[in-house]
Gaussian input, Z-matrix of N, CA and C with variables (Angstrom, degrees):
# hf/3-21g

backbone

0 1
 N
 C     1     B1
 C     2     B2     1     A1
 N     3     B3     2     A2     1     D1
 C     4     B4     3     A3     2     D2
 C     5     B5     4     A4     3     D3
 N     6     B6     5     A5     4     D4
 C     7     B7     6     A6     5     D5
 C     8     B8     7     A7     6     D6
 N     9     B9     8     A8     7     D7
 C    10    B10     9     A9     8     D8
 C    11    B11    10    A10     9     D9
 N    12    B12    11    A11    10    D10
 C    13    B13    12    A12    11    D11
 C    14    B14    13    A13    12    D12
 N    15    B15    14    A14    13    D13
 C    16    B16    15    A15    14    D14
 C    17    B17    16    A16    15    D15
 N    18    B18    17    A17    16    D16
 C    19    B19    18    A18    17    D17
 C    20    B20    19    A19    18    D18
 N    21    B21    20    A20    19    D19
 C    22    B22    21    A21    20    D20
 C    23    B23    22    A22    21    D21
 N    24    B24    23    A23    22    D22
 C    25    B25    24    A24    23    D23
 C    26    B26    25    A25    24    D24
 N    27    B27    26    A26    25    D25
 C    28    B28    27    A27    26    D26
 C    29    B29    28    A28    27    D27
 N    30    B30    29    A29    28    D28
 C    31    B31    30    A30    29    D29
 C    32    B32    31    A31    30    D30
 N    33    B33    32    A32    31    D31
 C    34    B34    33    A33    32    D32
 C    35    B35    34    A34    33    D33
 N    36    B36    35    A35    34    D34
 C    37    B37    36    A36    35    D35
 C    38    B38    37    A37    36    D36
 N    39    B39    38    A38    37    D37
 C    40    B40    39    A39    38    D38
 C    41    B41    40    A40    39    D39
 N    42    B42    41    A41    40    D40
 C    43    B43    42    A42    41    D41
 C    44    B44    43    A43    42    D42
 N    45    B45    44    A44    43    D43
 C    46    B46    45    A45    44    D44
 C    47    B47    46    A46    45    D45
 N    48    B48    47    A47    46    D46
 C    49    B49    48    A48    47    D47
 C    50    B50    49    A49    48    D48
 N    51    B51    50    A50    49    D49
 C    52    B52    51    A51    50    D50
 C    53    B53    52    A52    51    D51
 N    54    B54    53    A53    52    D52
 C    55    B55    54    A54    53    D53
 C    56    B56    55    A55    54    D54
 N    57    B57    56    A56    55    D55
 C    58    B58    57    A57    56    D56
 C    59    B59    58    A58    57    D57
 N    60    B60    59    A59    58    D58
 C    61    B61    60    A60    59    D59
 C    62    B62    61    A61    60    D60
 N    63    B63    62    A62    61    D61
 C    64    B64    63    A63    62    D62
 C    65    B65    64    A64    63    D63
 N    66    B66    65    A65    64    D64
 C    67    B67    66    A66    65    D65
 C    68    B68    67    A67    66    D66
 N    69    B69    68    A68    67    D67
 C    70    B70    69    A69    68    D68
 C    71    B71    70    A70    69    D69
 N    72    B72    71    A71    70    D70
 C    73    B73    72    A72    71    D71
 C    74    B74    73    A73    72    D72
 N    75    B75    74    A74    73    D73
 C    76    B76    75    A75    74    D74
 C    77    B77    76    A76    75    D75
 N    78    B78    77    A77    76    D76
 C    79    B79    78    A78    77    D77
 C    80    B80    79    A79    78    D78
 N    81    B81    80    A80    79    D79
 C    82    B82    81    A81    80    D80
 C    83    B83    82    A82    81    D81
 N    84    B84    83    A83    82    D82
 C    85    B85    84    A84    83    D83
 C    86    B86    85    A85    84    D84
 N    87    B87    86    A86    85    D85
 C    88    B88    87    A87    86    D86
 C    89    B89    88    A88    87    D87
 N    90    B90    89    A89    88    D88
 C    91    B91    90    A90    89    D89
 C    92    B92    91    A91    90    D90
 N    93    B93    92    A92    91    D91
 C    94    B94    93    A93    92    D92
 C    95    B95    94    A94    93    D93
 N    96    B96    95    A95    94    D94
 C    97    B97    96    A96    95    D95
 C    98    B98    97    A97    96    D96
 N    99    B99    98    A98    97    D97
 C   100   B100    99    A99    98    D98
 C   101   B101   100   A100    99    D99
 N   102   B102   101   A101   100   D100
 C   103   B103   102   A102   101   D101
 C   104   B104   103   A103   102   D102
 N   105   B105   104   A104   103   D103
 C   106   B106   105   A105   104   D104
 C   107   B107   106   A106   105   D105
 N   108   B108   107   A107   106   D106
 C   109   B109   108   A108   107   D107
 C   110   B110   109   A109   108   D108
 N   111   B111   110   A110   109   D109
 C   112   B112   111   A111   110   D110
 C   113   B113   112   A112   111   D111
 N   114   B114   113   A113   112   D112
 C   115   B115   114   A114   113   D113
 C   116   B116   115   A115   114   D114
 N   117   B117   116   A116   115   D115
 C   118   B118   117   A117   116   D116
 C   119   B119   118   A118   117   D117
 N   120   B120   119   A119   118   D118
 C   121   B121   120   A120   119   D119
 C   122   B122   121   A121   120   D120
 N   123   B123   122   A122   121   D121
 C   124   B124   123   A123   122   D122
 C   125   B125   124   A124   123   D123
 N   126   B126   125   A125   124   D124
 C   127   B127   126   A126   125   D125
 C   128   B128   127   A127   126   D126
 N   129   B129   128   A128   127   D127
 C   130   B130   129   A129   128   D128
 C   131   B131   130   A130   129   D129
 N   132   B132   131   A131   130   D130
 C   133   B133   132   A132   131   D131
 C   134   B134   133   A133   132   D132
 N   135   B135   134   A134   133   D133
 C   136   B136   135   A135   134   D134
 C   137   B137   136   A136   135   D135
 N   138   B138   137   A137   136   D136
 C   139   B139   138   A138   137   D137
 C   140   B140   139   A139   138   D138
 N   141   B141   140   A140   139   D139
 C   142   B142   141   A141   140   D140
 C   143   B143   142   A142   141   D141
 N   144   B144   143   A143   142   D142
 C   145   B145   144   A144   143   D143
 C   146   B146   145   A145   144   D144
 N   147   B147   146   A146   145   D145
 C   148   B148   147   A147   146   D146
 C   149   B149   148   A148   147   D147

   B1=1.4539
   B2=1.5394
   B3=1.3267
   B4=1.4435
   B5=1.4971
   B6=1.3257
   B7=1.4610
   B8=1.5310
   B9=1.3378
   B10=1.4642
   B11=1.5242
   B12=1.3237
   B13=1.4690
   B14=1.5378
   B15=1.2968
   B16=1.5135
   B17=1.5204
   B18=1.3197
   B19=1.4709
   B20=1.5149
   B21=1.3318
   B22=1.4483
   B23=1.5242
   B24=1.3272
   B25=1.4835
   B26=1.5175
   B27=1.3490
   B28=1.4619
   B29=1.5247
   B30=1.3312
   B31=1.4599
   B32=1.5142
   B33=1.3063
   B34=1.4637
   B35=1.5058
   B36=1.3341
   B37=1.4628
   B38=1.4970
   B39=1.3352
   B40=1.4457
   B41=1.5192
   B42=1.3058
   B43=1.4684
   B44=1.5210
   B45=1.3264
   B46=1.5015
   B47=1.5005
   B48=1.3295
   B49=1.4831
   B50=1.5463
   B51=1.3315
   B52=1.4628
   B53=1.5057
   B54=1.3322
   B55=1.4640
   B56=1.5374
   B57=1.3106
   B58=1.4318
   B59=1.5190
   B60=1.3170
   B61=1.4340
   B62=1.5439
   B63=1.3273
   B64=1.4390
   B65=1.4923
   B66=1.3063
   B67=1.4815
   B68=1.5148
   B69=1.3118
   B70=1.4569
   B71=1.5202
   B72=1.3445
   B73=1.4735
   B74=1.5481
   B75=1.3002
   B76=1.4703
   B77=1.5259
   B78=1.3365
   B79=1.4544
   B80=1.4961
   B81=1.3282
   B82=1.4277
   B83=1.5445
   B84=1.3062
   B85=1.4465
   B86=1.5392
   B87=1.3137
   B88=1.4490
   B89=1.5146
   B90=1.3301
   B91=1.4882
   B92=1.4954
   B93=1.2938
   B94=1.4373
   B95=1.5055
   B96=1.3181
   B97=1.4675
   B98=1.5189
   B99=1.2867
   B100=1.4504
   B101=1.5175
   B102=1.2834
   B103=1.4491
   B104=1.5306
   B105=1.3407
   B106=1.4323
   B107=1.5364
   B108=1.3268
   B109=1.4660
   B110=1.5133
   B111=1.3519
   B112=1.4491
   B113=1.5421
   B114=1.3179
   B115=1.4478
   B116=1.5451
   B117=1.3148
   B118=1.4576
   B119=1.5033
   B120=1.3172
   B121=1.4731
   B122=1.5579
   B123=1.2943
   B124=1.4956
   B125=1.5322
   B126=1.3246
   B127=1.4560
   B128=1.5268
   B129=1.3349
   B130=1.4713
   B131=1.5182
   B132=1.3255
   B133=1.4439
   B134=1.5106
   B135=1.3153
   B136=1.4544
   B137=1.5509
   B138=1.2894
   B139=1.4979
   B140=1.5081
   B141=1.3032
   B142=1.4671
   B143=1.5268
   B144=1.3349
   B145=1.4583
   B146=1.5534
   B147=1.3014
   B148=1.4736
   B149=1.5033
   A1=108.68
   A2=118.07
   A3=121.73
   A4=112.31
   A5=115.65
   A6=122.90
   A7=111.00
   A8=115.95
   A9=120.00
   A10=109.58
   A11=117.75
   A12=120.09
   A13=111.28
   A14=115.47
   A15=118.67
   A16=109.93
   A17=116.33
   A18=119.27
   A19=110.71
   A20=117.41
   A21=120.17
   A22=110.63
   A23=115.28
   A24=118.57
   A25=111.95
   A26=116.28
   A27=120.70
   A28=111.23
   A29=118.65
   A30=121.69
   A31=110.25
   A32=118.09
   A33=122.36
   A34=110.31
   A35=118.66
   A36=121.81
   A37=110.22
   A38=118.99
   A39=121.96
   A40=111.54
   A41=118.54
   A42=121.11
   A43=111.09
   A44=115.94
   A45=118.07
   A46=112.67
   A47=117.25
   A48=122.33
   A49=110.85
   A50=118.24
   A51=119.26
   A52=111.27
   A53=114.24
   A54=122.07
   A55=106.91
   A56=117.29
   A57=122.21
   A58=109.32
   A59=118.49
   A60=123.04
   A61=108.61
   A62=115.77
   A63=118.45
   A64=112.50
   A65=117.10
   A66=121.98
   A67=110.93
   A68=118.68
   A69=123.32
   A70=108.64
   A71=117.67
   A72=118.85
   A73=111.41
   A74=115.90
   A75=121.75
   A76=111.57
   A77=116.24
   A78=120.19
   A79=113.26
   A80=118.44
   A81=122.23
   A82=112.57
   A83=117.27
   A84=120.41
   A85=108.02
   A86=117.30
   A87=122.22
   A88=109.12
   A89=116.80
   A90=120.14
   A91=109.07
   A92=116.01
   A93=121.68
   A94=107.69
   A95=114.86
   A96=118.76
   A97=108.44
   A98=115.22
   A99=124.29
   A100=106.05
   A101=118.16
   A102=120.79
   A103=108.66
   A104=114.55
   A105=122.84
   A106=107.92
   A107=116.76
   A108=117.83
   A109=110.04
   A110=116.01
   A111=120.82
   A112=107.96
   A113=118.79
   A114=121.24
   A115=110.85
   A116=117.28
   A117=122.67
   A118=108.23
   A119=115.85
   A120=121.21
   A121=107.20
   A122=115.71
   A123=119.14
   A124=111.54
   A125=117.85
   A126=117.20
   A127=113.38
   A128=116.25
   A129=122.03
   A130=109.06
   A131=120.06
   A132=122.49
   A133=115.25
   A134=117.86
   A135=119.93
   A136=113.33
   A137=116.96
   A138=120.17
   A139=110.93
   A140=119.02
   A141=120.06
   A142=110.64
   A143=113.40
   A144=119.61
   A145=108.10
   A146=114.12
   A147=119.35
   A148=107.91
   D1=126.21
   D2=-177.27
   D3=-77.01
   D4=171.57
   D5=-177.83
   D6=-60.93
   D7=-41.61
   D8=-178.31
   D9=-62.45
   D10=-42.50
   D11=-180.00
   D12=-66.38
   D13=-36.03
   D14=177.93
   D15=-66.16
   D16=-41.36
   D17=179.84
   D18=-65.46
   D19=-41.05
   D20=177.54
   D21=-62.18
   D22=-44.55
   D23=179.91
   D24=-62.45
   D25=-40.80
   D26=177.53
   D27=-63.04
   D28=-45.02
   D29=178.29
   D30=-61.97
   D31=-42.10
   D32=178.43
   D33=-57.48
   D34=-46.01
   D35=-178.66
   D36=-67.84
   D37=-42.67
   D38=-178.23
   D39=-66.98
   D40=-43.55
   D41=-178.00
   D42=-66.60
   D43=-35.19
   D44=178.09
   D45=-66.31
   D46=-22.79
   D47=-177.55
   D48=-75.97
   D49=-16.57
   D50=-179.08
   D51=-96.83
   D52=154.28
   D53=172.17
   D54=-113.51
   D55=127.56
   D56=-177.87
   D57=-103.94
   D58=139.29
   D59=177.22
   D60=-150.19
   D61=158.55
   D62=176.77
   D63=-72.22
   D64=147.03
   D65=179.61
   D66=-77.25
   D67=-22.26
   D68=-179.89
   D69=-132.00
   D70=160.32
   D71=178.10
   D72=-63.29
   D73=150.33
   D74=-179.27
   D75=-57.84
   D76=-34.94
   D77=-179.46
   D78=-63.11
   D79=-21.16
   D80=-177.38
   D81=-89.62
   D82=1.83
   D83=-177.50
   D84=-106.87
   D85=128.22
   D86=177.23
   D87=-126.44
   D88=-177.04
   D89=176.13
   D90=-139.13
   D91=153.81
   D92=177.98
   D93=-114.29
   D94=138.53
   D95=177.26
   D96=-81.09
   D97=125.89
   D98=177.01
   D99=-153.99
   D100=-161.81
   D101=175.28
   D102=-59.84
   D103=-40.06
   D104=176.89
   D105=-129.58
   D106=133.82
   D107=179.00
   D108=-70.04
   D109=134.08
   D110=-177.42
   D111=-122.37
   D112=125.47
   D113=-179.92
   D114=-70.42
   D115=149.03
   D116=174.45
   D117=-149.05
   D118=161.95
   D119=177.02
   D120=-87.10
   D121=130.24
   D122=-176.77
   D123=-65.29
   D124=-29.18
   D125=179.90
   D126=-87.58
   D127=0.97
   D128=174.80
   D129=-141.09
   D130=58.98
   D131=-175.11
   D132=-64.24
   D133=-26.25
   D134=-179.68
   D135=-92.40
   D136=3.95
   D137=-178.45
   D138=-79.40
   D139=-5.95
   D140=-179.80
   D141=92.54
   D142=-173.29
   D143=-178.04
   D144=-64.60
   D145=140.84
   D146=-179.59
   D147=-107.82

């Protein structure tokens, strides 16, 4: 097994060990229409991209 395969296997094991969740409730996330949609927090719309 080559070094690249070992690195991929290690990353796979490490990533599976974590649990990912949103930092804020889904209801607090909105989007703005522009060239690219940018997420923002609804309770802080002027704080910029989050």
